[in-house]
Legacy VTK file of the C-alpha trace (Angstrom):
# vtk DataFile Version 3.0
C-alpha trace
ASCII
DATASET POLYDATA
POINTS 377 float
-42.793 172.457 -17.286
-42.678 176.605 -17.404
-40.388 178.799 -16.150
-40.354 181.045 -13.616
-38.708 184.318 -13.413
-37.380 185.477 -9.449
-35.124 187.558 -8.327
-31.519 185.795 -6.867
-30.353 185.683 -3.242
-28.597 188.651 -1.133
-25.085 187.997 -2.465
-25.444 183.809 -3.462
-21.599 184.378 -4.646
-20.618 183.766 -1.869
-23.599 181.058 -0.678
-22.181 178.563 -3.363
-19.275 179.433 -2.925
-19.491 178.111 0.536
-20.753 174.932 -1.028
-17.491 174.117 -2.745
-19.258 176.062 -6.662
-15.770 178.379 -6.775
-16.836 178.196 -10.880
-20.712 179.517 -10.639
-19.481 182.476 -13.631
-16.245 182.518 -16.198
-16.755 185.271 -18.844
-20.248 184.674 -18.478
-22.516 183.317 -15.375
-23.037 179.035 -15.403
-25.079 178.683 -12.039
-28.390 181.004 -13.132
-31.269 181.971 -10.370
-32.511 184.530 -11.958
-35.788 181.893 -13.563
-36.260 178.822 -12.646
-38.236 175.951 -13.432
-41.446 174.275 -12.150
-42.247 171.030 -12.834
-45.762 169.071 -12.101
-45.362 165.500 -10.346
-46.340 164.057 -13.531
-44.135 165.842 -15.733
-40.948 164.118 -12.986
-42.632 160.627 -13.043
-42.494 160.375 -17.155
-39.059 161.197 -16.843
-37.908 159.400 -14.141
-39.514 155.883 -16.447
-38.495 157.272 -19.150
-35.094 157.354 -17.935
-35.368 153.981 -16.222
-36.577 152.203 -19.714
-34.367 153.965 -21.459
-31.180 152.390 -18.605
-32.373 149.147 -19.362
-32.061 150.161 -22.902
-28.889 150.742 -22.741
-27.886 147.913 -21.300
-29.195 145.331 -23.723
-27.579 147.684 -26.767
-23.385 147.288 -25.691
-24.907 143.209 -25.488
-26.037 143.665 -28.790
-23.498 145.341 -29.935
-20.331 143.245 -28.577
-22.832 139.515 -29.615
-22.316 141.533 -32.662
-18.687 143.479 -33.374
-19.320 146.671 -34.528
-17.001 148.357 -32.995
-15.694 149.367 -35.691
-18.986 150.934 -36.409
-18.044 153.215 -32.845
-14.911 152.821 -34.137
-13.620 151.512 -31.130
-9.864 150.924 -32.111
-8.895 146.607 -32.084
-6.288 147.182 -28.923
-9.627 148.140 -26.895
-11.722 146.011 -27.456
-10.572 142.487 -24.957
-10.536 145.612 -21.898
-13.988 146.680 -22.835
-15.295 142.711 -22.996
-13.840 141.735 -19.988
-14.773 144.831 -17.821
-18.658 143.384 -19.451
-18.132 140.318 -18.416
-16.672 140.502 -15.134
-19.850 143.024 -14.460
-16.712 145.372 -13.560
-18.744 148.479 -11.106
-20.739 151.810 -12.412
-21.747 154.213 -11.160
-24.074 156.614 -12.587
-24.599 158.497 -16.332
-27.008 161.340 -17.452
-29.515 161.418 -20.263
-29.980 163.881 -21.705
-34.164 165.407 -22.941
-36.470 167.314 -24.675
-39.376 167.807 -23.604
-42.551 169.751 -25.778
-44.846 169.722 -22.865
-46.425 166.062 -23.792
-43.462 163.679 -25.583
-40.253 164.022 -23.601
-37.314 162.535 -26.425
-33.556 161.114 -25.412
-31.062 163.437 -27.211
-28.018 161.328 -25.694
-26.372 159.413 -23.194
-23.514 161.112 -20.850
-22.264 157.658 -19.837
-18.593 157.474 -19.369
-17.823 161.670 -18.267
-20.718 163.623 -17.324
-20.700 166.259 -15.515
-23.053 169.103 -13.830
-23.191 166.711 -11.141
-22.352 168.423 -8.219
-24.671 171.264 -9.051
-26.961 168.735 -9.606
-26.461 167.886 -5.984
-25.765 169.888 -4.600
-25.745 173.447 -5.613
-29.904 173.713 -6.731
-30.872 171.678 -3.252
-29.618 174.617 -1.231
-31.145 176.694 -3.563
-34.009 175.124 -2.862
-34.152 174.913 0.791
-33.214 179.203 0.416
-35.580 180.040 -2.134
-39.289 177.143 -0.990
-38.511 175.182 1.342
-41.941 173.547 1.193
-41.451 172.399 -1.870
-39.531 169.731 -3.391
-37.354 168.324 -6.415
-36.405 165.498 -8.360
-33.104 165.309 -6.497
-31.823 162.121 -4.455
-28.302 162.564 -6.032
-26.289 163.060 -3.042
-27.390 160.852 -1.101
-27.364 157.575 -3.689
-24.786 157.988 -4.959
-23.209 157.422 -1.001
-25.341 154.587 -1.019
-24.179 153.170 -4.279
-20.401 153.266 -3.096
-21.723 151.479 0.300
-22.664 149.102 -1.637
-19.530 149.002 -4.415
-17.084 149.001 -1.764
-17.359 144.753 -0.738
-16.485 144.430 -4.854
-13.572 146.433 -5.465
-10.168 145.701 -4.506
-8.555 145.803 -0.720
-6.793 149.330 -0.793
-7.314 152.875 -1.717
-10.280 154.188 -3.729
-8.061 156.718 -6.170
-10.016 159.247 -7.747
-8.473 161.672 -10.529
-8.556 164.649 -12.875
-6.793 167.324 -15.033
-4.847 169.165 -13.071
-6.685 172.715 -15.356
-10.525 172.221 -15.281
-11.794 173.496 -11.749
-15.470 171.793 -12.681
-14.076 168.548 -12.886
-12.131 168.814 -10.143
-14.670 170.041 -7.840
-16.891 166.882 -9.820
-14.102 164.272 -8.714
-13.986 166.009 -5.526
-17.957 166.166 -4.556
-17.622 161.796 -6.386
-14.791 161.713 -3.607
-16.356 162.670 -0.505
-19.542 160.783 -1.284
-17.162 158.090 -1.226
-16.169 158.704 2.435
-19.126 159.522 3.660
-19.728 155.179 2.455
-16.605 154.359 4.464
-14.086 154.464 1.909
-10.793 155.747 1.995
-9.586 157.663 -0.964
-7.202 159.540 -2.665
-6.627 162.063 -5.481
-3.937 161.896 -7.820
-4.457 163.927 -11.116
-4.467 161.736 -13.771
-1.001 163.836 -15.154
0.385 162.322 -11.582
-0.030 158.713 -12.390
2.668 156.188 -12.791
3.774 153.148 -13.914
5.997 150.233 -12.134
7.585 148.700 -14.704
8.695 145.991 -12.205
5.463 144.921 -10.425
3.469 146.032 -13.334
1.664 148.354 -11.995
0.022 152.105 -11.877
1.535 154.307 -8.530
0.779 157.391 -7.373
3.135 160.657 -5.932
4.211 157.749 -2.847
4.957 154.679 -5.332
1.715 153.399 -3.523
0.125 151.230 -6.138
-3.178 151.545 -7.108
-6.360 148.558 -7.631
-9.635 150.741 -8.090
-9.458 154.581 -9.771
-12.798 156.792 -10.389
-11.745 159.331 -13.330
-13.077 162.248 -14.721
-11.397 161.490 -18.070
-12.341 159.919 -21.929
-11.774 156.347 -22.751
-11.778 157.417 -26.555
-8.554 159.436 -24.453
-7.040 157.387 -22.839
-7.660 155.036 -25.196
-4.985 157.281 -27.634
-2.402 158.541 -24.445
1.470 156.299 -24.165
-0.319 155.321 -20.753
-2.687 153.098 -22.487
-0.128 150.395 -22.837
0.634 149.656 -20.246
-3.216 149.607 -18.685
-3.394 146.182 -21.204
-0.725 144.913 -18.993
-2.176 145.373 -15.655
-6.533 144.666 -16.387
-6.632 143.787 -12.816
-7.220 147.210 -11.696
-10.876 148.303 -11.715
-11.362 151.431 -13.383
-15.368 153.296 -12.808
-16.112 154.252 -14.782
-15.723 151.343 -16.610
-14.135 149.911 -19.981
-17.717 148.801 -21.496
-18.409 152.730 -20.985
-16.868 153.698 -24.093
-20.188 152.179 -26.156
-22.568 153.853 -24.345
-20.890 157.540 -24.308
-21.045 156.976 -27.416
-23.284 158.744 -30.081
-23.026 155.593 -32.236
-25.170 154.206 -29.873
-28.262 156.120 -30.782
-28.761 154.742 -33.611
-27.877 151.086 -32.145
-31.358 152.430 -29.673
-33.720 152.867 -33.008
-32.412 150.184 -34.476
-33.713 148.071 -31.629
-36.304 150.367 -29.477
-37.377 151.906 -33.054
-41.414 151.535 -30.882
-39.678 154.100 -28.133
-41.729 156.713 -27.583
-38.567 158.486 -25.589
-35.718 157.484 -28.853
-35.607 159.792 -31.658
-35.085 158.484 -35.241
-31.208 158.199 -36.304
-28.772 156.621 -38.801
-25.205 156.626 -39.116
-24.562 158.999 -41.849
-23.506 157.316 -44.445
-27.563 156.135 -43.816
-29.847 158.514 -43.420
-32.157 159.291 -44.922
-34.026 161.864 -43.287
-34.836 165.522 -44.881
-34.012 167.353 -41.125
-31.791 166.252 -38.679
-28.928 166.963 -36.492
-25.487 165.785 -36.740
-23.015 165.492 -34.872
-19.429 163.296 -34.073
-19.274 160.213 -32.572
-17.457 161.638 -30.434
-18.233 165.240 -29.347
-18.559 166.950 -26.464
-19.878 170.479 -25.130
-21.862 170.587 -28.189
-19.584 171.222 -30.057
-19.669 170.537 -34.420
-23.745 169.831 -34.020
-25.041 170.843 -37.411
-28.912 171.636 -37.735
-29.809 170.823 -41.083
-33.711 171.514 -42.499
-34.360 171.556 -45.728
-31.391 170.348 -46.564
-30.254 173.787 -45.202
-27.641 174.397 -42.058
-30.053 176.521 -39.333
-26.626 176.677 -37.180
-24.187 174.884 -36.216
-20.347 174.676 -34.032
-17.237 174.933 -34.180
-15.499 172.079 -32.417
-12.137 169.855 -32.914
-14.391 166.540 -33.405
-15.757 164.369 -36.378
-13.145 162.714 -37.782
-14.248 159.544 -36.295
-18.072 159.637 -38.003
-21.570 160.614 -37.029
-24.423 160.198 -36.890
-27.886 162.414 -38.395
-30.411 162.152 -35.582
-34.517 163.266 -35.957
-35.309 166.914 -34.848
-36.835 168.068 -32.121
-38.571 170.760 -31.888
-37.909 172.814 -27.391
-40.906 175.303 -27.268
-38.854 178.709 -26.131
-39.130 179.851 -22.395
-38.712 184.162 -22.805
-36.203 183.201 -25.552
-34.317 180.011 -23.903
-34.341 176.443 -24.792
-34.165 174.631 -21.968
-32.930 170.955 -21.661
-33.016 168.029 -18.953
-30.680 165.625 -17.380
-31.863 162.927 -16.005
-28.952 161.101 -13.495
-28.437 157.858 -13.864
-27.181 156.508 -10.368
-26.624 152.512 -9.109
-29.125 151.347 -11.893
-31.669 153.755 -10.270
-33.061 156.950 -11.885
-31.864 160.665 -9.011
-32.690 163.466 -10.359
-32.595 165.975 -12.378
-31.034 169.326 -13.628
-32.134 171.366 -16.288
-29.309 174.177 -18.822
-30.275 176.146 -20.701
-29.588 178.560 -24.059
-30.684 180.864 -26.439
-28.919 178.682 -29.403
-30.599 176.243 -30.783
-27.424 173.952 -29.080
-26.716 173.255 -25.654
-22.614 173.983 -25.532
-19.912 174.487 -22.412
-21.898 178.186 -22.121
-25.379 177.287 -21.780
-25.988 177.830 -17.538
-27.510 175.362 -14.907
-31.044 176.713 -13.940
-32.441 175.468 -10.746
-36.112 173.560 -10.458
-38.602 172.503 -8.249
-41.487 170.201 -7.883
-45.284 171.851 -8.268
-46.984 169.049 -5.257
LINES 1 378
377 0 1 2 3 4 5 6 7 8 9 10 11 12 13 14 15 16 17 18 19 20 21 22 23 24 25 26 27 28 29 30 31 32 33 34 35 36 37 38 39 40 41 42 43 44 45 46 47 48 49 50 51 52 53 54 55 56 57 58 59 60 61 62 63 64 65 66 67 68 69 70 71 72 73 74 75 76 77 78 79 80 81 82 83 84 85 86 87 88 89 90 91 92 93 94 95 96 97 98 99 100 101 102 103 104 105 106 107 108 109 110 111 112 113 114 115 116 117 118 119 120 121 122 123 124 125 126 127 128 129 130 131 132 133 134 135 136 137 138 139 140 141 142 143 144 145 146 147 148 149 150 151 152 153 154 155 156 157 158 159 160 161 162 163 164 165 166 167 168 169 170 171 172 173 174 175 176 177 178 179 180 181 182 183 184 185 186 187 188 189 190 191 192 193 194 195 196 197 198 199 200 201 202 203 204 205 206 207 208 209 210 211 212 213 214 215 216 217 218 219 220 221 222 223 224 225 226 227 228 229 230 231 232 233 234 235 236 237 238 239 240 241 242 243 244 245 246 247 248 249 250 251 252 253 254 255 256 257 258 259 260 261 262 263 264 265 266 267 268 269 270 271 272 273 274 275 276 277 278 279 280 281 282 283 284 285 286 287 288 289 290 291 292 293 294 295 296 297 298 299 300 301 302 303 304 305 306 307 308 309 310 311 312 313 314 315 316 317 318 319 320 321 322 323 324 325 326 327 328 329 330 331 332 333 334 335 336 337 338 339 340 341 342 343 344 345 346 347 348 349 350 351 352 353 354 355 356 357 358 359 360 361 362 363 364 365 366 367 368 369 370 371 372 373 374 375 376
């Protein structure tokens, strides 16, 4: 794995905006093509194998949590348990997830699994692919994101309820809307009828006991880019329990996998797995050097890096009331003072590509840059 500094494409902003990538720059650049990461084929094979193996382990871990009723360790409220177990037992469709890895050139370690509302999908599947066509079209990239999304929507189509597949997110986030519209476009290419509705606009028909859109059409299938841990605290969650037949994608069982409490469970179940870092719930922690993470946290918020009892680095935010986990520190080499984290996508049960985000900080946050990659084959 190497980082190369390069000259960006002329008028690259117009090129990515033409693709529909409108949030390439906010207060700071988010998409950064002044550099790229080069991987060997053997490194990509390692990432691909780890992603497949960890996905299988994660599914086993969900079953373990359900069998042993460990919901309290995940701060999952009692009212959500039946919905989780029904979605799991009914094998309700799940589309995707993103494993975040640290890599030191030899060892690949799982930092966390973004299993419910992972972003950077559009950047990984589309934006960096078109960058490669302009920069080095003779090279390859670990990127089957687009094809896998379309293929898996085709596979899921017969399992959905008859009618429209709705897509939803909050109104205020261009990043979320871009991700949702990209996912919706893939579903359309798979031959599925779709409609966008912001989550703020979803209504409830009391007489029919069903969710409806702005045209009073019943919502039977819905892809949401909105976290389950937020949904369980919304007033409409009580209505959701009254109509458990709706296909919510991602399904309710992803509440278990999207929670960082899954990390000490994975360590307990698979202590010999080379990809899993030693990890404990805070009250059980025996590590001297560790990263302390809230079980619910987003964009690197409320994370502390502790070494010999001293906090080396920490971020602030609104999370942490539900509890924390402590994960062994794993040191990633710096590349020109940048620290990269590899996001590896699982789509339709298959490893499907990667995206790299880097930062000056030890903690990857919402200002970390997305850097394209290629394979040296």
